[in-house]
Structure formats: C-alpha cells, structure tokens
One Martini backbone bead per residue (centre of mass of N, CA, C, O) as a GRO file, in nm:
protein
  120
    1UNK     BB    1   0.615   1.460   0.863
    2UNK     BB    2   0.287   1.465   0.772
    3UNK     BB    3   0.242   1.768   0.789
    4UNK     BB    4   0.472   1.848   0.599
    5UNK     BB    5   0.366   1.690   0.356
    6UNK     BB    6   0.083   1.829   0.339
    7UNK     BB    7   0.231   2.128   0.298
    8UNK     BB    8   0.358   2.054   0.048
    9UNK     BB    9   0.419   2.151  -0.296
   10UNK     BB   10   0.509   1.893  -0.449
   11UNK     BB   11   0.248   1.760  -0.566
   12UNK     BB   12   0.165   2.004  -0.737
   13UNK     BB   13   0.424   2.025  -0.906
   14UNK     BB   14   0.426   1.737  -1.017
   15UNK     BB   15   0.157   1.753  -1.166
   16UNK     BB   16   0.233   1.987  -1.354
   17UNK     BB   17   0.478   1.851  -1.485
   18UNK     BB   18   0.338   1.605  -1.598
   19UNK     BB   19   0.134   1.755  -1.774
   20UNK     BB   20   0.349   1.893  -1.944
   21UNK     BB   21   0.504   1.635  -2.044
   22UNK     BB   22   0.261   1.500  -2.189
   23UNK     BB   23   0.270   1.736  -2.420
   24UNK     BB   24   0.584   1.701  -2.510
   25UNK     BB   25   0.623   1.405  -2.486
   26UNK     BB   26   0.639   1.104  -2.574
   27UNK     BB   27   0.469   0.837  -2.460
   28UNK     BB   28   0.708   0.640  -2.434
   29UNK     BB   29   0.884   0.822  -2.257
   30UNK     BB   30   0.688   0.843  -2.021
   31UNK     BB   31   0.669   0.538  -1.963
   32UNK     BB   32   0.971   0.486  -1.918
   33UNK     BB   33   1.006   0.686  -1.685
   34UNK     BB   34   0.795   0.566  -1.494
   35UNK     BB   35   0.929   0.288  -1.476
   36UNK     BB   36   1.199   0.384  -1.358
   37UNK     BB   37   1.084   0.521  -1.104
   38UNK     BB   38   0.933   0.270  -0.985
   39UNK     BB   39   1.208   0.102  -0.950
   40UNK     BB   40   1.320   0.270  -0.695
   41UNK     BB   41   1.130   0.122  -0.540
   42UNK     BB   42   1.120  -0.143  -0.279
   43UNK     BB   43   0.871  -0.038  -0.097
   44UNK     BB   44   0.525  -0.088   0.031
   45UNK     BB   45   0.279   0.081   0.236
   46UNK     BB   46  -0.068   0.005   0.289
   47UNK     BB   47  -0.365   0.187   0.408
   48UNK     BB   48  -0.697   0.051   0.444
   49UNK     BB   49  -1.020   0.161   0.506
   50UNK     BB   50  -1.280  -0.004   0.598
   51UNK     BB   51  -1.546  -0.110   0.718
   52UNK     BB   52  -1.649  -0.087   1.067
   53UNK     BB   53  -1.887  -0.254   0.973
   54UNK     BB   54  -2.065  -0.495   0.884
   55UNK     BB   55  -2.114  -0.638   0.573
   56UNK     BB   56  -2.320  -0.691   0.279
   57UNK     BB   57  -2.389  -0.967   0.039
   58UNK     BB   58  -2.666  -1.095  -0.071
   59UNK     BB   59  -2.743  -1.114   0.257
   60UNK     BB   60  -2.441  -1.158   0.340
   61UNK     BB   61  -2.199  -1.168   0.559
   62UNK     BB   62  -1.885  -1.042   0.580
   63UNK     BB   63  -1.603  -1.177   0.721
   64UNK     BB   64  -1.377  -1.081   0.501
   65UNK     BB   65  -1.109  -0.874   0.386
   66UNK     BB   66  -0.919  -0.825   0.076
   67UNK     BB   67  -0.601  -0.742  -0.092
   68UNK     BB   68  -0.422  -0.687  -0.401
   69UNK     BB   69  -0.085  -0.601  -0.526
   70UNK     BB   70   0.058  -0.583  -0.846
   71UNK     BB   71   0.409  -0.524  -0.886
   72UNK     BB   72   0.748  -0.404  -0.928
   73UNK     BB   73   0.793  -0.440  -0.646
   74UNK     BB   74   0.966  -0.601  -0.402
   75UNK     BB   75   0.757  -0.484  -0.169
   76UNK     BB   76   0.421  -0.555  -0.038
   77UNK     BB   77   0.200  -0.395   0.206
   78UNK     BB   78  -0.145  -0.466   0.290
   79UNK     BB   79  -0.360  -0.280   0.493
   80UNK     BB   80  -0.675  -0.390   0.646
   81UNK     BB   81  -0.979  -0.268   0.763
   82UNK     BB   82  -1.252  -0.467   0.933
   83UNK     BB   83  -1.470  -0.486   1.172
   84UNK     BB   84  -1.214  -0.474   1.392
   85UNK     BB   85  -1.004  -0.569   1.182
   86UNK     BB   86  -0.677  -0.697   1.068
   87UNK     BB   87  -0.500  -0.706   0.756
   88UNK     BB   88  -0.236  -0.874   0.551
   89UNK     BB   89  -0.071  -0.823   0.247
   90UNK     BB   90   0.178  -1.015   0.058
   91UNK     BB   91   0.423  -0.896  -0.180
   92UNK     BB   92   0.700  -1.056  -0.359
   93UNK     BB   93   0.989  -1.112  -0.475
   94UNK     BB   94   1.131  -1.419  -0.526
   95UNK     BB   95   1.433  -1.312  -0.473
   96UNK     BB   96   1.383  -1.229  -0.169
   97UNK     BB   97   1.113  -1.401  -0.082
   98UNK     BB   98   0.882  -1.564   0.100
   99UNK     BB   99   0.584  -1.457   0.208
  100UNK     BB  100   0.559  -1.666   0.442
  101UNK     BB  101   0.813  -1.560   0.598
  102UNK     BB  102   0.665  -1.290   0.665
  103UNK     BB  103   0.372  -1.367   0.775
  104UNK     BB  104   0.461  -1.517   1.038
  105UNK     BB  105   0.520  -1.216   1.175
  106UNK     BB  106   0.260  -1.044   1.176
  107UNK     BB  107   0.091  -1.110   1.430
  108UNK     BB  108   0.304  -1.073   1.659
  109UNK     BB  109   0.382  -0.783   1.575
  110UNK     BB  110   0.105  -0.654   1.598
  111UNK     BB  111   0.049  -0.729   1.894
  112UNK     BB  112   0.291  -0.573   2.007
  113UNK     BB  113   0.211  -0.296   1.900
  114UNK     BB  114  -0.066  -0.278   2.031
  115UNK     BB  115   0.032  -0.306   2.324
  116UNK     BB  116   0.215  -0.052   2.319
  117UNK     BB  117  -0.013   0.154   2.246
  118UNK     BB  118  -0.247   0.061   2.452
  119UNK     BB  119  -0.134  -0.102   2.714
  120UNK     BB  120  -0.198  -0.430   2.749
   0.00000   0.00000   0.00000
C-alpha cells in the first residue's frame, strides 16, 4: 500500500547509498549503473496535478495542458489533470506497439473507471 511505501526507510537509505557511491565510484561507472537499472523498468505511470482552475498566459485562457516524457522505458503513460479535465500522454518503444493503438482505448477505459468509482 502507499502508506507502507511512505513509511519505508528505503528511499532514505537509497539516497544515502547513492551519495556515498557518487564519492567512491568513477562517474562513468555511476552513469553505466544508473542506465542499467533504469532499463529494468518496463513501464511507468505518472500522475501530475495541474491547476484546477483555468489558467491564463499572455491574457489568453489556456484550453488544455499536456506533457511528454521521452525515456528509455518501454511504455510511459503521463496523466495530467487541468481545470476539471484529465489527459493522458503515451510514449512507447516502436517495437512494442504504436501509441495510437493504446490511446484509442484511453477515453473509454477512463470513462468506465470513472463510472465505477463515482457510481454514475
């Protein structure tokens, strides 16, 4: 559960170990190790809360917000809320699938999840 993760000493210990290794190991070794570790993840889901009220830029109201993350992960889904709406950005390795094949399922799946949670 998230409560267990929040109470875990693991992030604190990991940060201390990384700081220690940064002073002991050559920079290339640290970079190579970080690259190898990041390659072990196959997917990432990110949830970013944007402004909940419409924002303006140069006097114009912003209609929608979005963001992209390009990484070595096989699949990345970035969910962003803004002014009462929810959007999802999808990036994936071309060898896995075409992102369009994934995004076609985004809206109906989200609507089904929303209805199940809200009870609409």
